[in-house]
C-alpha positions in Angstrom: 55.7 -10.4 16.7 56.3 -9.9 13.2 56.1 -13.2 11.3 58.1 -11.7 8.1 61.1 -10.5 10.5 60.9 -14.3 12.3 58.9 -16.5 10.1 60.4 -19.6 12.0 58.9 -17.8 15.3 55.6 -17.2 13.8 52.5 -19.0 16.1 49.2 -19.9 14.7 46.2 -19.5 16.6 43.3 -21.9 15.9 40.6 -20.4 17.9 36.8 -21.1 16.4 35.8 -18.5 18.0 38.1 -15.8 16.1 37.5 -15.4 12.7 40.3 -14.4 9.6 39.1 -10.9 9.3 39.2 -10.2 13.3 42.4 -11.4 13.7 43.8 -8.7 10.7 42.0 -6.2 12.0 43.5 -7.1 16.0 46.7 -7.4 14.5 46.9 -4.1 11.7 44.1 -2.3 13.3 44.5 1.8 12.3 44.5 4.4 14.7 40.9 5.6 15.7 39.4 2.5 14.8 35.9 2.5 16.4 33.9 -0.3 18.6 31.8 -0.2 15.7 34.1 -1.5 13.1 35.4 -4.0 15.6 31.7 -5.4 15.8 31.4 -5.8 12.4 34.3 -7.8 11.5 33.1 -10.0 14.1 29.8 -10.3 12.9 30.7 -10.6 9.2 33.2 -13.6 10.7 30.1 -15.4 12.1 28.6 -15.4 8.8 31.9 -16.4 6.2 32.6 -20.1 6.2 36.1 -20.7 7.4 38.9 -21.3 4.8 39.5 -24.9 4.6 43.4 -26.3 4.7 44.7 -26.8 1.2 46.7 -29.9 0.6 49.5 -30.4 -1.3 50.0 -34.0 -2.1 53.7 -33.1 -3.4 54.8 -31.8 -0.1 53.5 -34.5 2.2 
């Protein structure tokens, strides 16, 4: 799904085993992406601290 074209239908997956970089690679992988490159993204995700949610008290 293209979230830019359908922002009201966007779905956010909260899979603990899939990191942000891996999600980007899965969604926007260029042609010819190797298995090694995909594995590298997964390895980076394992050592990177997950992003914390940002709270906006004015919007609650």
